[in-house]
Biopython code that builds the backbone (N, CA, C, O; Angstrom):
import numpy as np
from Bio.PDB.StructureBuilder import StructureBuilder

atoms = [
    (1, "UNK", "N", (-119.296, -35.907, 99.393)),
    (1, "UNK", "CA", (-117.896, -36.257, 99.528)),
    (1, "UNK", "C", (-117.368, -35.610, 100.808)),
    (1, "UNK", "O", (-117.529, -34.409, 101.028)),
    (2, "UNK", "N", (-116.742, -36.422, 101.635)),
    (2, "UNK", "CA", (-116.208, -35.903, 102.894)),
    (2, "UNK", "C", (-114.885, -35.176, 102.659)),
    (2, "UNK", "O", (-114.317, -35.225, 101.568)),
    (3, "UNK", "N", (-114.418, -34.514, 103.688)),
    (3, "UNK", "CA", (-113.139, -33.808, 103.578)),
    (3, "UNK", "C", (-111.984, -34.772, 103.369)),
    (3, "UNK", "O", (-111.032, -34.459, 102.653)),
    (4, "UNK", "N", (-112.064, -35.947, 103.993)),
    (4, "UNK", "CA", (-111.005, -36.943, 103.820)),
    (4, "UNK", "C", (-110.962, -37.442, 102.376)),
    (4, "UNK", "O", (-109.882, -37.616, 101.811)),
    (5, "UNK", "N", (-112.113, -37.666, 101.791)),
    (5, "UNK", "CA", (-112.159, -38.119, 100.407)),
    (5, "UNK", "C", (-111.657, -37.027, 99.467)),
    (5, "UNK", "O", (-110.957, -37.314, 98.495)),
    (6, "UNK", "N", (-112.009, -35.793, 99.751)),
    (6, "UNK", "CA", (-111.515, -34.681, 98.947)),
    (6, "UNK", "C", (-109.995, -34.581, 99.035)),
    (6, "UNK", "O", (-109.325, -34.309, 98.039)),
    (7, "UNK", "N", (-109.462, -34.802, 100.223)),
    (7, "UNK", "CA", (-108.008, -34.797, 100.391)),
    (7, "UNK", "C", (-107.339, -35.906, 99.598)),
    (7, "UNK", "O", (-106.278, -35.694, 99.010)),
    (8, "UNK", "N", (-107.951, -37.093, 99.576)),
    (8, "UNK", "CA", (-107.395, -38.199, 98.789)),
    (8, "UNK", "C", (-107.423, -37.889, 97.304)),
    (8, "UNK", "O", (-106.466, -38.173, 96.583)),
    (9, "UNK", "N", (-108.527, -37.305, 96.848)),
    (9, "UNK", "CA", (-108.655, -36.964, 95.428)),
    (9, "UNK", "C", (-107.639, -35.884, 95.043)),
    (9, "UNK", "O", (-107.194, -35.824, 93.897)),
    (10, "UNK", "N", (-107.282, -35.046, 95.992)),
    (10, "UNK", "CA", (-106.305, -33.992, 95.730)),
    (10, "UNK", "C", (-104.869, -34.499, 95.839)),
    (10, "UNK", "O", (-104.024, -34.159, 95.011)),
    (11, "UNK", "N", (-104.597, -35.303, 96.849)),
    (11, "UNK", "CA", (-103.221, -35.719, 97.122)),
    (11, "UNK", "C", (-102.702, -36.778, 96.142)),
    (11, "UNK", "O", (-101.526, -36.764, 95.779)),
    (12, "UNK", "N", (-103.564, -37.683, 95.722)),
    (12, "UNK", "CA", (-103.108, -38.770, 94.850)),
    (12, "UNK", "C", (-102.531, -38.261, 93.525)),
    (12, "UNK", "O", (-101.445, -38.696, 93.143)),
    (13, "UNK", "N", (-103.212, -37.354, 92.806)),
    (13, "UNK", "CA", (-102.590, -36.835, 91.574)),
    (13, "UNK", "C", (-101.284, -36.084, 91.818)),
    (13, "UNK", "O", (-100.385, -36.111, 90.978)),
    (14, "UNK", "N", (-101.178, -35.414, 92.966)),
    (14, "UNK", "CA", (-99.940, -34.704, 93.279)),
    (14, "UNK", "C", (-98.800, -35.703, 93.463)),
    (14, "UNK", "O", (-97.686, -35.468, 92.994)),
    (15, "UNK", "N", (-99.073, -36.810, 94.141)),
    (15, "UNK", "CA", (-98.058, -37.850, 94.328)),
    (15, "UNK", "C", (-97.644, -38.426, 92.981)),
    (15, "UNK", "O", (-96.458, -38.657, 92.742)),
    (16, "UNK", "N", (-98.609, -38.657, 92.101)),
    (16, "UNK", "CA", (-98.313, -39.216, 90.776)),
    (16, "UNK", "C", (-97.460, -38.252, 89.967)),
    (16, "UNK", "O", (-96.491, -38.667, 89.331)),
    (17, "UNK", "N", (-97.805, -36.984, 89.984)),
    (17, "UNK", "CA", (-97.027, -35.977, 89.242)),
    (17, "UNK", "C", (-95.613, -35.869, 89.819)),
    (17, "UNK", "O", (-94.645, -35.751, 89.068)),
    (18, "UNK", "N", (-95.493, -35.909, 91.129)),
    (18, "UNK", "CA", (-94.181, -35.828, 91.775)),
    (18, "UNK", "C", (-93.318, -37.032, 91.402)),
    (18, "UNK", "O", (-92.128, -36.886, 91.123)),
    (19, "UNK", "N", (-93.923, -38.225, 91.396)),
    (19, "UNK", "CA", (-93.176, -39.430, 91.015)),
    (19, "UNK", "C", (-92.728, -39.344, 89.560)),
    (19, "UNK", "O", (-91.605, -39.721, 89.227)),
    (20, "UNK", "N", (-93.604, -38.853, 88.704)),
    (20, "UNK", "CA", (-93.241, -38.713, 87.284)),
    (20, "UNK", "C", (-92.125, -37.686, 87.101)),
    (20, "UNK", "O", (-91.235, -37.872, 86.270)),
    (21, "UNK", "N", (-92.174, -36.613, 87.871)),
    (21, "UNK", "CA", (-91.121, -35.598, 87.780)),
    (21, "UNK", "C", (-89.784, -36.164, 88.244)),
    (21, "UNK", "O", (-88.751, -35.896, 87.629)),
    (22, "UNK", "N", (-89.793, -36.942, 89.320)),
    (22, "UNK", "CA", (-88.554, -37.562, 89.787)),
    (22, "UNK", "C", (-88.014, -38.556, 88.763)),
    (22, "UNK", "O", (-86.801, -38.673, 88.589)),
    (23, "UNK", "N", (-88.910, -39.268, 88.089)),
    (23, "UNK", "CA", (-88.491, -40.203, 87.040)),
    (23, "UNK", "C", (-87.841, -39.447, 85.876)),
    (23, "UNK", "O", (-86.813, -39.874, 85.348)),
    (24, "UNK", "N", (-88.448, -38.319, 85.479)),
    (24, "UNK", "CA", (-87.898, -37.544, 84.363)),
    (24, "UNK", "C", (-86.532, -36.948, 84.700)),
    (24, "UNK", "O", (-85.693, -36.773, 83.816)),
    (25, "UNK", "N", (-86.308, -36.638, 85.982)),
    (25, "UNK", "CA", (-85.020, -36.096, 86.405)),
    (25, "UNK", "C", (-83.974, -37.195, 86.584)),
    (25, "UNK", "O", (-82.791, -36.911, 86.773)),
    (26, "UNK", "N", (-84.419, -38.450, 86.524)),
    (26, "UNK", "CA", (-83.493, -39.556, 86.655)),
    (26, "UNK", "C", (-83.271, -40.013, 88.086)),
    (26, "UNK", "O", (-82.387, -40.829, 88.344)),
    (27, "UNK", "N", (-84.060, -39.500, 89.015)),
    (27, "UNK", "CA", (-83.900, -39.868, 90.414)),
    (27, "UNK", "C", (-84.525, -41.227, 90.691)),
    (27, "UNK", "O", (-83.965, -42.028, 91.441)),
    (28, "UNK", "N", (-85.678, -41.492, 90.094)),
    (28, "UNK", "CA", (-86.374, -42.764, 90.277)),
    (28, "UNK", "C", (-86.240, -43.619, 89.031)),
    (28, "UNK", "O", (-86.242, -43.113, 87.909)),
    (29, "UNK", "N", (-86.125, -44.912, 89.243)),
    (29, "UNK", "CA", (-86.140, -45.834, 88.107)),
    (29, "UNK", "C", (-87.580, -46.010, 87.646)),
    (29, "UNK", "O", (-88.522, -45.595, 88.321)),
    (30, "UNK", "N", (-87.726, -46.628, 86.494)),
    (30, "UNK", "CA", (-89.074, -46.889, 85.969)),
    (30, "UNK", "C", (-89.850, -47.791, 86.911)),
    (30, "UNK", "O", (-91.035, -47.563, 87.155)),
    (31, "UNK", "N", (-89.197, -48.808, 87.441)),
    (31, "UNK", "CA", (-89.856, -49.715, 88.372)),
    (31, "UNK", "C", (-90.289, -48.982, 89.634)),
    (31, "UNK", "O", (-91.397, -49.200, 90.125)),
    (32, "UNK", "N", (-89.448, -48.133, 90.153)),
    (32, "UNK", "CA", (-89.788, -47.354, 91.342)),
    (32, "UNK", "C", (-90.941, -46.401, 91.092)),
    (32, "UNK", "O", (-91.803, -46.218, 91.953)),
    (33, "UNK", "N", (-90.957, -45.795, 89.917)),
    (33, "UNK", "CA", (-92.038, -44.878, 89.570)),
    (33, "UNK", "C", (-93.362, -45.612, 89.466)),
    (33, "UNK", "O", (-94.373, -45.168, 90.012)),
    (34, "UNK", "N", (-93.354, -46.736, 88.765)),
    (34, "UNK", "CA", (-94.582, -47.517, 88.621)),
    (34, "UNK", "C", (-95.047, -48.024, 89.978)),
    (34, "UNK", "O", (-96.243, -48.013, 90.270)),
    (35, "UNK", "N", (-94.123, -48.462, 90.796)),
    (35, "UNK", "CA", (-94.484, -48.936, 92.141)),
    (35, "UNK", "C", (-95.107, -47.824, 92.969)),
    (35, "UNK", "O", (-96.109, -48.048, 93.649)),
    (36, "UNK", "N", (-94.537, -46.644, 92.923)),
    (36, "UNK", "CA", (-95.068, -45.511, 93.684)),
    (36, "UNK", "C", (-96.468, -45.140, 93.208)),
    (36, "UNK", "O", (-97.351, -44.860, 94.019)),
    (37, "UNK", "N", (-96.667, -45.137, 91.903)),
    (37, "UNK", "CA", (-97.975, -44.781, 91.353)),
    (37, "UNK", "C", (-99.019, -45.832, 91.703)),
    (37, "UNK", "O", (-100.124, -45.496, 92.130)),
    (38, "UNK", "N", (-98.674, -47.102, 91.523)),
    (38, "UNK", "CA", (-99.625, -48.181, 91.821)),
    (38, "UNK", "C", (-99.966, -48.191, 93.312)),
    (38, "UNK", "O", (-101.128, -48.351, 93.685)),
    (39, "UNK", "N", (-98.961, -48.021, 94.152)),
    (39, "UNK", "CA", (-99.208, -48.033, 95.595)),
    (39, "UNK", "C", (-100.082, -46.856, 96.021)),
    (39, "UNK", "O", (-100.998, -47.027, 96.825)),
    (40, "UNK", "N", (-99.813, -45.671, 95.494)),
    (40, "UNK", "CA", (-100.608, -44.510, 95.891)),
    (40, "UNK", "C", (-102.048, -44.626, 95.411)),
    (40, "UNK", "O", (-102.971, -44.239, 96.128)),
    (41, "UNK", "N", (-102.250, -45.154, 94.211)),
    (41, "UNK", "CA", (-103.613, -45.333, 93.707)),
    (41, "UNK", "C", (-104.332, -46.406, 94.522)),
    (41, "UNK", "O", (-105.500, -46.235, 94.872)),
    (42, "UNK", "N", (-103.654, -47.498, 94.822)),
    (42, "UNK", "CA", (-104.287, -48.571, 95.599)),
    (42, "UNK", "C", (-104.669, -48.080, 96.994)),
    (42, "UNK", "O", (-105.769, -48.363, 97.470)),
    (43, "UNK", "N", (-103.782, -47.357, 97.642)),
    (43, "UNK", "CA", (-104.072, -46.816, 98.966)),
    (43, "UNK", "C", (-105.241, -45.838, 98.903)),
    (43, "UNK", "O", (-106.131, -45.870, 99.753)),
    (44, "UNK", "N", (-105.236, -44.977, 97.899)),
    (44, "UNK", "CA", (-106.317, -44.005, 97.765)),
    (44, "UNK", "C", (-107.665, -44.674, 97.541)),
    (44, "UNK", "O", (-108.677, -44.249, 98.098)),
    (45, "UNK", "N", (-107.673, -45.722, 96.722)),
    (45, "UNK", "CA", (-108.934, -46.442, 96.457)),
    (45, "UNK", "C", (-109.452, -47.091, 97.725)),
    (45, "UNK", "O", (-110.637, -46.988, 98.040)),
    (46, "UNK", "N", (-108.572, -47.760, 98.455)),
    (46, "UNK", "CA", (-108.999, -48.430, 99.685)),
    (46, "UNK", "C", (-109.501, -47.395, 100.701)),
    (46, "UNK", "O", (-110.566, -47.578, 101.292)),
    (47, "UNK", "N", (-108.762, -46.340, 100.902)),
    (47, "UNK", "CA", (-109.185, -45.337, 101.881)),
    (47, "UNK", "C", (-110.441, -44.587, 101.420)),
    (47, "UNK", "O", (-111.287, -44.234, 102.242)),
    (48, "UNK", "N", (-110.565, -44.348, 100.127)),
    (48, "UNK", "CA", (-111.733, -43.638, 99.616)),
    (48, "UNK", "C", (-113.003, -44.455, 99.819)),
    (48, "UNK", "O", (-114.044, -43.913, 100.189)),
    (49, "UNK", "N", (-112.914, -45.754, 99.577)),
    (49, "UNK", "CA", (-114.098, -46.595, 99.683)),
    (49, "UNK", "C", (-114.453, -46.911, 101.131)),
    (49, "UNK", "O", (-115.603, -47.249, 101.414)),
    (50, "UNK", "N", (-113.511, -46.812, 102.046)),
    (50, "UNK", "CA", (-113.808, -47.116, 103.446)),
    (50, "UNK", "C", (-114.162, -45.882, 104.266)),
    (50, "UNK", "O", (-114.516, -46.011, 105.438)),
    (51, "UNK", "N", (-114.078, -44.714, 103.695)),
    (51, "UNK", "CA", (-114.411, -43.475, 104.422)),
    (51, "UNK", "C", (-115.901, -43.337, 104.563)),
    (51, "UNK", "O", (-116.378, -42.362, 105.144)),
]
sb = StructureBuilder()
sb.init_structure("model")
sb.init_model(0)
sb.init_chain("A")
sb.init_seg("    ")
for serial, (resi, resn, name, xyz) in enumerate(atoms, 1):
    if name == "N":
        sb.init_residue(resn, " ", resi, " ")
    sb.init_atom(name, np.array(xyz, "f"), 0.0, 1.0, " ", f" {name:<3s}", serial, name[0])
structure = sb.get_structure()
């Protein structure tokens, strides 16, 4: 596993947790939270497989 892949594996869960925390505080709507999670996972998958 390269350093870039390790960074993706580390950063993606942090983004998901941050989005969930913002949703729980009422800052993000459910749609915004789901969009943020889906987008971050999709980006991570594409970048992970192309590294």
